[in-house]
N, C-alpha and C positions, 0 to 999 in steps of 0.2 A: 503494500500499500504505499502511496507517495501523492503529496499535493503537487499539482501542477499550476504556478502562479505566473499569469501573463500580465507583464506591466511595461511601463516605461518610468524610469526613475525619475523623469521631469514631468510627468503627468500629476497635475494637482490631485486629482481624486484618488490616484494611487498614494499618494501622501496621506491623505486622510484615512485611506483604507489599512494603512499599516498597524494602527493600533487595533483595529477589528482582526487582522491577521496574527498579530501577537496573541490576542484572547485566544483564537482558535488553536494556535500551535502549542500554547501553554497547556491545553487539554490533551494533546497528542504529541508529547516531547520526542517520542521514538520514531515518528513519522518523517521522513526526509521530505524536502521541497525541491522540485525541479523548476528553475527559473526561466521562463520563455520571454524573450525581450520583443516587445511590439513595434517598436521604432515608430513615433509619432510623425517626425518631420525629419527629412534629410539634411545633409550638410550644406551649409550656406554661410557667407561671410556677410550677407545683406542684413542689414538692420531691420528689425521688426517693424512693420507699418503702424502708423499711430492709431488706427482704427483696432487693430489686433491687440495692441498694447493694452488699450482701454477695456477691450471684451476680456482678456485674460485677468486683468485686474479686478474686474467686476466678479469673475468667476471665482478668484481667490476669497473675495469677501463673501460671497454666497457660501461656499464651502465653510469657512470660518463660522458663519452664523448657523449654518445648518448641523456642523459636527464638532463645534468647539476646537477644531484643528488649528494650531497658532501658525500665522505666516508673517515673516518679515517683509513689511512692504517697502522697505528701503530698498530692496533689490531694484525697484523701477527707477529710482534716482540714482543708484550707485553704479549702474552698469549701462550698456548699450545692448539691450536684449536682441536675440536673434532667434528666429523660429527653426531651432536646429537641435535635435535630440538624439539623433543617431549614435553621435560620438560617446554620448553618456551611456548608451545602450551597448555599445562596443565595450566600453570600460568595464561593465558588468560581466560580459562574456570573457573577457580577460582575466578576470580576477583570480579564479582557479589556478591558471597557468603561472601567476607571478607571485603566488604565496600569501594569498588572502582567500576570501570567499566571497560568492555571489551576494550573500545575505549581508556581509559587512559592507561591501561596496555600495549595494543600494542604499543601505542605511546612512552610508557617510555623504553620498551624493545628494541624498535628500535634505540632511541636515545641513549641508553647505548652502544647497538652493534656497530652502525654505526657512531656515532660521539665522543663517549667517550672511544671508543676501550676496553669496559668491555665484558665479556664473558657470555652470558645469558645460555650457556649449564651448568654453574656452578650454584648450589642451592643458594649459598651466594649471588651471583649477583642478582637473583630473589626476594630473601627474601628482601634484601635491597631495591630493587625497590619497593616492596608492602609496606615497611615501609615507605618510602618517599612519596607515594601516600596517607598515612594515613589510609591503610587498616590494618586488624588484622594479624600482622606478623606471631604471635604464631599459630593461626588456619591455615594459609596459609602454614606454614612450615610443619605442621602436616599433610596436606592433598595433598601437591604438588606431591608426588611420591606414593600416596596411590592406590591401584588396583581400587578402585570406579572411581578415577578421570581419569586413565587411560582408564577404560571402557566408561567414557563419551567422551574422545577424540575418541576411536574406532567408537563410534556412530556418531561423528562429521563427521570423515574421510569417513565413509558408506554414508552418506547422500550427502556429497560433490561428492562423486563418482556417486550417483545416478541422480545428477543433472548436471553431464557431466563435472564436474571441475577436471580434471586429472592432471592439472598444475595450478600454482599460479603466479599472482592474478587472481581470476575470480570473476565477479560481475553479479548478477541477480536482477531482480525486480519482487516481487511478488505483483500481482493485484488480490484481491479476491482469488480464488482457482486456480490461473494459475501462472506459473513462467517463465519469458522470460529473455533469457540470454542478458545482456548488452555487455559483453566483456568475452572472455577467453584469459587472458594474457594481457599484459602491453598496456595501451591506454592513449593519452593524454586526459587532461579535457574536451577540447572543443568537442572533438570526444563522450566523455561519455556522456555529455549534449545533443548533436544532438541526439544520439542513444537512450537515455532516453525519450526524447519528442516525438519520433517516436513511441516508444512501447506505451506510454500513449495515445497517439492520436489513435492508430490501436486498442488498448483494448477498448476506449470509443465507437470507432465505431461498435465493435462487440456486446455491449450490445443491 
């Protein structure tokens, strides 16, 4: 049995979902998680258009009000935002290869972005995160924008789509050769736990 967590570390709803997911995994501490990176927005050096900046700031405020998840709104004043998340996704894919973990990399990118107002679209931010996590920052920097790493992200995105995860977050549970959707979209921890127990119960009855 394993969880399959489809996300983008720069997705604001995924940031809110982290608390729900932590509540769930606390109930199933022996169950591993496979991270699939969804890749919201491709690499670009173009500044984010002002209308999109306004829209995303409104989304942050909406999520904050709905879920109580904190956001550091100074990000919008301290940075030149870009609609560019693939690099942060590749960072998570590389995590295991450079001596840290996918879970640690996701958490560190989210903390940097949403609480420290740093920009994970920037190479320097991600390399610094890797270094602080104790990973091989030289190897990480070398492979971060490598075509091979991008191909791995392409494969993640394709598998996520095959699993029905067209938006993020999405969480599924694999039991033997079957995959069951727990949620497509943000859900609170209590609902995740209830749904997971239901899936496990139904799967055991089918044996």
